[in-house]
Residue, then its C-alpha position, 0 to 999 in steps of 0.5 A: x499499500x505504501x509503494x503505491x502511494x508514492x507512485x501515486x505522489x510522484x504521478x502529481x508530480x510530473x503532472x505538476x511539472x507539465x503544468x508548469x512547463x506548460x505555462x512557461x511556454x505560453x508566456x514565452x509564446x507571447x513574448x518571443x523567446x522561442x528558444x526557451x519556449x522549445x525547451x519547456x516545451x520538452x520539459x512538458x513532454x519529458x513530464x508526460x513520459x515520467x523522463x526525469x533524465x529529459x526534465x533535469x537536461x532540459x532544465x539546466x538548459x533553461x538556466x544556462x540561457x539566461 
C-alpha cells in the first residue's frame, strides 16, 4: 500500500511539472522567447513520459541560457 502511495505522489509531481512547463511555454510565446519556449515544451513532453533525465537536462539548458 505504501508503494502505491509513493507512485501516486510521483505521478502528481509529473503533472505539476507538466503544467508549469506549459505555463512557461505560453509566457514565452507571448514574449517571443523561442529558445526557452522549445525547452519548456521538451520539459512538458518529458513530464508526460515521466522522463526524469529529460526534465533535468532541459531545465539545465534553460538555466544556462538565462
